[in-house]
C-alpha positions as CSV (number, residue, x, y, z in Angstrom):
1,X,-25.0,6.8,19.8
2,X,-25.6,8.2,16.4
3,X,-23.3,9.5,13.6
4,X,-22.6,13.2,13.4
5,X,-24.7,15.0,10.8
6,X,-23.4,14.4,7.3
7,X,-21.1,11.5,8.2
8,X,-21.2,8.9,5.4
9,X,-23.9,10.9,3.6
10,X,-24.0,10.0,-0.1
11,X,-24.5,13.6,-1.0
12,X,-21.4,14.6,0.9
13,X,-18.9,11.8,0.2
14,X,-18.0,11.0,-3.4
15,X,-16.7,7.5,-2.5
16,X,-20.3,6.1,-2.4
17,X,-21.0,5.1,-6.0
18,X,-24.0,6.6,-7.8
19,X,-26.4,4.4,-9.7
20,X,-25.4,5.7,-13.0
21,X,-21.7,5.1,-12.2
22,X,-22.3,1.5,-11.3
23,X,-24.3,0.9,-14.4
24,X,-21.6,2.0,-16.8
25,X,-19.5,-0.5,-18.7
26,X,-15.9,-1.1,-17.5
27,X,-13.2,0.5,-19.6
28,X,-11.5,-1.8,-22.2
29,X,-8.2,-3.3,-21.5
30,X,-6.3,-1.3,-24.1
31,X,-7.6,1.9,-22.6
32,X,-6.8,0.5,-19.1
33,X,-3.2,0.1,-20.1
34,X,-3.2,3.7,-21.4
35,X,-4.6,4.9,-18.1
36,X,-1.9,2.9,-16.1
37,X,0.9,4.4,-18.3
38,X,-0.5,7.9,-17.7
39,X,-0.6,7.3,-14.0
40,X,3.0,6.1,-13.9
41,X,4.2,9.0,-16.0
42,X,2.4,11.5,-13.8
43,X,4.0,10.2,-10.6
44,X,7.4,10.1,-12.2
45,X,7.3,13.8,-12.9
46,X,7.8,14.2,-9.2
47,X,9.7,11.0,-8.3
48,X,12.5,11.0,-10.8
49,X,14.6,8.0,-11.6
50,X,12.6,5.6,-9.6
51,X,10.4,3.9,-12.2
52,X,10.7,0.5,-10.6
53,X,9.3,1.8,-7.2
54,X,6.6,3.7,-8.9
55,X,5.5,0.7,-10.9
56,X,5.4,-1.5,-7.8
57,X,3.3,1.1,-6.0
58,X,0.8,1.2,-8.9
59,X,0.6,-2.6,-8.9
60,X,-0.2,-2.5,-5.1
61,X,-2.9,0.0,-5.8
62,X,-4.5,-2.1,-8.5
63,X,-4.3,-5.2,-6.3
64,X,-6.1,-3.3,-3.5
65,X,-3.1,-3.7,-1.3
66,X,-1.4,-1.4,1.2
67,X,2.2,-0.1,0.9
68,X,4.9,0.2,3.5
69,X,7.8,2.5,2.5
70,X,10.9,2.0,4.7
71,X,14.0,4.0,4.2
72,X,16.2,6.6,5.8
73,X,14.8,10.1,6.2
74,X,14.8,12.5,3.3
75,X,14.7,10.2,0.3
76,X,11.2,11.0,-0.8
77,X,8.9,8.5,1.0
78,X,6.3,11.1,1.9
79,X,6.6,12.8,-1.5
80,X,5.9,9.5,-3.3
81,X,2.8,9.0,-1.2
82,X,1.6,12.5,-1.9
83,X,2.3,12.2,-5.6
84,X,0.3,8.9,-5.9
85,X,-2.6,10.4,-4.0
86,X,-2.7,13.6,-6.0
87,X,-2.6,11.6,-9.3
88,X,-6.0,10.0,-8.2
89,X,-9.3,11.8,-7.9
90,X,-9.7,10.5,-4.3
91,X,-10.0,12.0,-0.9
92,X,-6.7,12.1,1.0
93,X,-5.7,12.4,4.7
94,X,-2.3,12.4,6.4
95,X,-1.6,11.3,10.0
96,X,1.7,12.1,11.5
97,X,2.4,9.2,13.8
98,X,4.1,10.2,17.1
99,X,4.6,8.5,20.4
100,X,1.6,10.3,22.0
101,X,-0.8,9.5,19.2
102,X,-4.0,7.7,20.4
103,X,-6.3,5.3,18.5
104,X,-9.1,7.9,18.8
105,X,-6.9,10.4,16.9
106,X,-7.0,7.9,14.0
107,X,-10.6,6.4,14.1
108,X,-12.6,9.3,15.6
109,X,-14.2,10.1,18.9
110,X,-17.7,9.9,20.4
111,X,-18.9,13.2,21.9
112,X,-22.0,14.4,23.7
113,X,-24.1,16.9,21.9
114,X,-25.8,19.1,24.4
115,X,-28.4,20.4,21.9
116,X,-29.7,16.9,20.9
117,X,-28.7,15.3,24.2
118,X,-27.3,12.4,22.4
119,X,-23.8,10.9,21.8
120,X,-22.5,11.5,18.3
121,X,-19.5,10.0,16.5
122,X,-17.2,12.4,14.9
123,X,-15.1,10.6,12.3
124,X,-11.3,10.6,12.3
125,X,-8.9,11.0,9.3
126,X,-9.1,7.3,8.6
127,X,-12.4,7.9,6.7
128,X,-10.7,8.7,3.4
129,X,-9.7,7.0,0.2
130,X,-5.9,7.4,0.6
131,X,-4.4,7.5,4.1
132,X,-0.8,8.5,4.6
133,X,0.5,7.1,7.8
134,X,3.7,9.0,8.1
135,X,6.5,7.5,10.2
136,X,4.1,4.8,11.4
137,X,6.7,3.1,13.6
138,X,7.1,6.2,15.8
139,X,3.6,5.5,17.4
140,X,3.1,3.0,20.1
141,X,1.8,-0.5,19.2
142,X,-1.6,0.4,20.7
143,X,-2.0,3.2,18.1
144,X,-0.6,1.1,15.3
145,X,-3.2,-1.6,16.0
146,X,-6.0,0.9,15.3
147,X,-5.3,0.2,11.6
148,X,-5.6,-3.6,11.7
149,X,-9.3,-4.0,11.1
150,X,-9.4,-1.1,8.6
151,X,-6.5,-2.6,6.5
152,X,-7.9,-6.1,6.4
153,X,-11.6,-5.6,6.1
154,X,-12.2,-2.0,5.1
155,X,-14.3,-1.5,8.2
156,X,-14.1,0.3,11.6
157,X,-15.7,-0.8,14.8
158,X,-16.9,2.0,17.1
159,X,-19.2,1.6,20.1
160,X,-20.5,-1.8,19.0
161,X,-21.2,-0.6,15.4
162,X,-19.2,-1.4,12.3
163,X,-18.7,1.5,9.9
164,X,-17.6,1.1,6.3
165,X,-14.5,2.9,5.0
166,X,-14.4,4.4,1.5
167,X,-13.9,2.1,-1.5
168,X,-11.1,2.1,-2.6
169,X,-9.2,2.4,0.7
170,X,-5.4,2.6,0.6
171,X,-2.9,3.0,3.4
172,X,0.5,4.3,2.4
173,X,2.7,4.1,5.5
174,X,6.3,5.3,5.8
175,X,8.8,4.3,8.4
176,X,12.4,4.8,9.3
177,X,14.6,1.7,9.6
178,X,14.0,-0.1,12.9
179,X,17.4,0.7,14.3
180,X,16.7,4.4,14.3
181,X,16.1,6.1,17.7
182,X,12.5,6.6,18.7
183,X,10.9,3.8,16.7
184,X,8.6,0.9,17.7
185,X,9.0,-2.2,15.5
186,X,5.7,-3.1,13.7
187,X,4.3,-6.5,15.0
188,X,4.0,-9.4,12.5
189,X,0.2,-9.1,12.4
190,X,0.6,-5.5,11.3
191,X,3.2,-6.2,8.7
192,X,1.1,-8.9,7.2
193,X,-1.6,-6.4,6.4
194,X,0.8,-4.6,4.0
195,X,0.9,-6.0,0.5
196,X,4.4,-4.7,-0.2
197,X,7.3,-3.3,1.7
198,X,9.4,-1.1,-0.6
199,X,12.6,1.0,-0.3
200,X,13.2,4.1,-2.5
201,X,17.0,4.6,-2.0
202,X,19.1,7.6,-3.0
203,X,18.7,9.0,-6.5
204,X,21.5,8.7,-9.0
205,X,23.7,11.7,-9.6
206,X,21.9,12.9,-12.8
207,X,18.4,12.8,-11.3
208,X,19.7,14.4,-8.0
209,X,21.3,17.2,-10.0
210,X,18.0,17.9,-11.8
211,X,16.3,17.9,-8.4
212,X,18.7,20.5,-7.1
213,X,18.2,22.7,-10.1
214,X,14.5,22.5,-9.7
215,X,14.7,23.4,-6.1
216,X,13.1,20.2,-4.9
217,X,10.0,18.3,-5.8
218,X,7.5,20.5,-4.0
219,X,6.7,22.7,-7.0
220,X,6.1,19.8,-9.3
221,X,4.0,18.1,-6.6
222,X,1.7,21.2,-6.2
223,X,1.0,21.3,-9.9
224,X,0.3,17.6,-10.2
225,X,-3.2,16.9,-11.8
226,X,-5.3,13.8,-11.3
227,X,-5.3,11.3,-14.2
228,X,-7.7,8.7,-12.8
229,X,-11.2,9.0,-11.2
230,X,-12.8,6.7,-8.7
231,X,-14.8,4.7,-11.4
232,X,-11.7,4.2,-13.6
233,X,-9.7,3.0,-10.6
234,X,-12.3,0.5,-9.5
235,X,-12.5,-0.8,-13.1
236,X,-8.8,-1.3,-13.2
237,X,-8.9,-3.1,-9.8
238,X,-11.6,-5.4,-11.0
239,X,-9.7,-6.3,-14.1
240,X,-6.7,-7.6,-12.2
241,X,-8.5,-10.8,-11.2
242,X,-8.9,-11.6,-15.0
243,X,-5.2,-11.7,-15.6
244,X,-4.4,-15.3,-16.6
245,X,-2.0,-17.3,-14.4
246,X,-0.7,-20.6,-15.8
247,X,-1.0,-23.7,-13.5
248,X,2.8,-24.2,-13.7
249,X,3.3,-20.6,-12.4
250,X,0.9,-21.3,-9.5
251,X,3.0,-24.3,-8.6
252,X,6.1,-22.2,-8.9
253,X,4.6,-19.5,-6.6
254,X,3.5,-22.1,-4.0
255,X,7.0,-23.7,-4.0
256,X,8.5,-20.4,-3.0
257,X,5.9,-19.9,-0.3
258,X,6.2,-23.4,1.1
259,X,10.0,-23.1,1.1
260,X,9.7,-20.2,3.6
261,X,7.6,-22.3,5.9
262,X,9.8,-25.4,5.9
263,X,13.3,-24.0,5.7
264,X,15.6,-24.5,8.7
265,X,16.7,-20.9,8.8
266,X,13.2,-19.4,9.0
267,X,11.4,-19.0,12.3
268,X,8.1,-17.7,10.8
269,X,7.1,-18.4,7.2
270,X,4.6,-16.8,4.8
271,X,1.0,-17.0,5.9
272,X,-2.0,-18.0,3.7
273,X,-2.9,-14.3,3.5
274,X,0.6,-13.7,2.3
275,X,0.3,-16.4,-0.5
276,X,-3.0,-14.8,-1.6
277,X,-1.4,-11.4,-1.7
278,X,1.6,-12.7,-3.6
279,X,-0.8,-14.2,-6.3
280,X,-2.8,-11.0,-6.6
281,X,0.4,-8.9,-6.8
282,X,1.8,-10.9,-9.6
283,X,-1.5,-10.4,-11.6
284,X,-1.3,-6.7,-10.9
285,X,2.3,-6.4,-12.0
286,X,1.5,-8.2,-15.3
287,X,-1.3,-5.8,-15.9
288,X,0.9,-2.8,-15.1
289,X,3.5,-4.3,-17.5
290,X,1.0,-4.3,-20.3
291,X,0.1,-8.0,-20.3
292,X,-3.0,-10.0,-19.6
293,X,-1.0,-13.0,-18.4
294,X,1.6,-13.6,-15.7
295,X,5.2,-14.7,-16.6
296,X,7.9,-16.1,-14.4
297,X,9.6,-12.8,-14.2
298,X,6.5,-11.3,-12.5
299,X,6.7,-14.0,-9.8
300,X,10.4,-13.3,-9.3
301,X,10.1,-9.6,-9.2
302,X,7.3,-9.6,-6.7
303,X,8.9,-12.1,-4.3
304,X,11.1,-9.6,-2.3
305,X,8.5,-6.8,-2.0
306,X,5.6,-9.1,-1.0
307,X,7.3,-11.8,1.0
308,X,10.4,-10.4,2.8
309,X,8.4,-8.6,5.5
310,X,6.1,-11.6,6.1
311,X,8.9,-14.0,7.3
312,X,11.2,-13.9,10.3
313,X,14.7,-15.4,10.3
314,X,16.1,-17.3,13.2
315,X,19.4,-15.5,12.9
316,X,19.2,-11.7,12.6
317,X,22.8,-10.8,13.4
318,X,23.1,-9.4,10.0
319,X,20.4,-6.8,10.5
320,X,22.3,-3.9,9.2
321,X,23.2,-3.5,5.5
322,X,21.6,-2.7,2.2
323,X,19.2,-5.7,2.6
324,X,17.6,-7.3,5.6
325,X,18.3,-11.0,6.3
326,X,14.7,-11.8,5.2
327,X,15.2,-10.0,1.8
328,X,18.5,-11.8,1.2
329,X,16.9,-15.1,2.0
330,X,14.0,-14.5,-0.4
331,X,16.3,-13.5,-3.1
332,X,18.4,-16.6,-2.5
333,X,15.6,-19.1,-2.7
334,X,14.1,-17.5,-5.7
335,X,17.4,-17.8,-7.5
336,X,17.7,-21.5,-6.5
337,X,14.1,-22.7,-7.3
338,X,13.7,-24.0,-10.8
339,X,11.6,-21.7,-13.0
340,X,8.9,-23.5,-15.0
341,X,9.2,-23.4,-18.8
């Protein structure tokens, strides 16, 4: 088997860094903060009145994490994903997940070329910087699992070969609540690959009125211009690991994680991957907030978005409502655990 002509060719794909790009100095922190603020402002021109959700999405992007947006249909999940992708000078692909979607529709397929008399691999839409997995829980578990290796390792295995995905690689998945008709619940292993699980919610009356007057968000989305290029985004992602975390905050974070593992109400606690993701997300949120150090509020704010989808409660009778049992449990233990001073 060989790759189809042009696949992963540096001259064709901009995600392969050029020598001169790699040699350039990283952008200073003060300019980084300016770029982050510009990115948030750009997305908020389309997603009005949802500054908290936009900020969380940007933090996930800087932490090299994937995002799962769960909410009822029609509140802007897909629009948010489009706005974030359009604000970045990155390649973008969208996959509409349906019950008949196959793994080959995501990864690609090997075909026989009669001219060369060889098998060639034709890449699928997953070979992109930003992948929108729209309504991911409408596909079967077999198709959902096609994303596992890509999300955790940035690689794809095809015909005994491992192919690299673009760097950066971000999956923004949307899903309807699990009790809706025609959905397949994501398995725990799949959920654990998402850094954050967020909900958008309905806009307030003022913002919704402006949206009605504007005729929707489509016009603003079509005129959205990129504010970050690939090099700048990589620089921002690399700076996240330099955000200082005090030892007392590390202990505070680990106390929250260990509580989910040892609590009598929890059937499945936060994994080690989840703890690492939590730590990185707190650093990213501090950076998005304009600081080079983490504060207790960052740890508290990130708990629900990063941890709630990584645990499983023993009693799920209270599934319906504004918050899941897992989210309510995380909010409760965060409020009960003593904050370091």
